[in-house]
C-alpha positions in Angstrom: -5.9 -17.5 2.0 -7.2 -14.6 -0.1 -10.4 -15.3 -2.1 -9.9 -12.5 -4.3 -7.1 -10.5 -5.9 -8.9 -7.2 -4.4 -8.8 -9.1 -0.9 -5.3 -9.9 -1.0 -4.3 -6.4 -2.1 -6.4 -5.0 0.9 -4.5 -7.2 3.3 -1.2 -6.4 1.7 -2.1 -2.7 2.0 -3.2 -3.1 5.5 -0.1 -4.9 6.4 2.5 -2.2 4.6 0.1 0.5 6.3 1.1 -0.8 9.8 4.8 -1.1 8.8 4.7 2.8 7.8 3.2 3.6 11.0 5.8 1.9 12.6 8.4 3.8 10.7 6.7 7.4 11.2 6.8 6.6 14.9 10.1 5.6 15.0 11.3 8.7 13.1 9.2 10.7 15.6 11.3 9.1 18.5 14.5 10.3 16.8 12.8 13.9 16.5 12.4 13.6 12.9 8.9 14.8 12.0 6.6 13.4 9.0 4.4 16.4 8.2 1.5 16.0 5.7 0.0 12.5 4.7 2.1 9.9 3.6 1.5 8.7 -0.1 1.3 5.0 -0.3 1.0 3.7 -4.0 -1.3 1.1 -4.6 -1.8 -0.4 -8.4 -5.1 -2.4 -7.9 -8.2 0.2 -8.4 -10.5 -2.2 -6.8 -8.8 -2.2 -3.7 -8.6 1.7 -3.6 -12.2 1.9 -4.6 -12.8 -0.4 -1.5 -11.2 2.1 1.0 -13.6 4.7 -0.3 -16.9 3.1 -0.7 -16.6 -0.1 1.7 -19.0 -2.8 0.2 -19.5 -5.2 3.0 -21.5 -7.8 0.7 -18.7 -8.4 -1.4 -15.9 -8.1 1.4 -17.6 -8.8 4.4 -15.3 -11.7 5.0 -12.2 -9.5 5.6 -11.2 -9.2 9.1 -11.9 -5.8 11.0 -8.2 -5.8 11.8 -7.4 -4.9 8.2 -9.9 -2.2 8.2 -7.9 0.3 10.2 -6.4 1.5 6.8 -9.4 3.0 5.9 -9.6 5.0 9.0 -6.0 6.4 8.5 -6.9 7.4 4.9 -10.1 9.3 6.1 -7.9 11.1 8.8 -5.5 12.1 6.3 -2.5 10.2 7.7 -2.1 8.2 4.6 -2.8 9.2 0.9 -3.4 6.1 -1.0 -2.8 6.9 -4.6 -3.0 5.0 -8.0 -0.1 3.9 -9.9 -0.1 2.0 -13.1 1.3 -1.4 -12.3 4.2 -1.0 -14.8 5.4 1.7 -12.7 5.1 0.0 -9.4 8.8 -0.2 -8.1 7.7 -2.7 -5.3 7.2 -5.3 -8.0 11.1 -5.9 -7.8 10.7 -7.3 -4.5 7.7 -9.3 -4.9 7.4 -11.0 -8.6 9.6 -12.1 -11.2 10.3 -9.3 -14.0 11.6 -9.5 -17.3 15.2 -8.2 -17.3 14.5 -4.9 -19.0 11.7 -4.0 -16.4 13.8 -5.2 -13.6 16.8 -2.9 -14.6 14.3 0.0 -14.9 13.0 -0.6 -11.4 16.6 -1.2 -10.2 17.6 2.2 -11.5 14.7 4.0 -10.3 15.3 2.9 -6.9 18.8 4.2 -7.0 20.4 0.7 -7.1 23.4 -0.3 -9.4 
């Protein structure tokens, strides 16, 4: 169980990153190249800051297995970018939304 929102976001980011790496490898196996770094949008600024300046005193309890995402960003495989929470389309899959916000995200994803 996560002890803070930052930790929960960090673990979720690492899990999503592993899925993106798997998808990138699948595309490579299909001879579809993904050139450049892959953007991943994160709405938690503390999580993004932790990627750049690791503070082991505050987050020392996070397992080493989640820190690979820092290496991927430093190698420029991923480009972790900040996005405002109200623009985070992934929220449609993770939390209850007001009807107008739900419709906006649904339309932004190209769903009708």
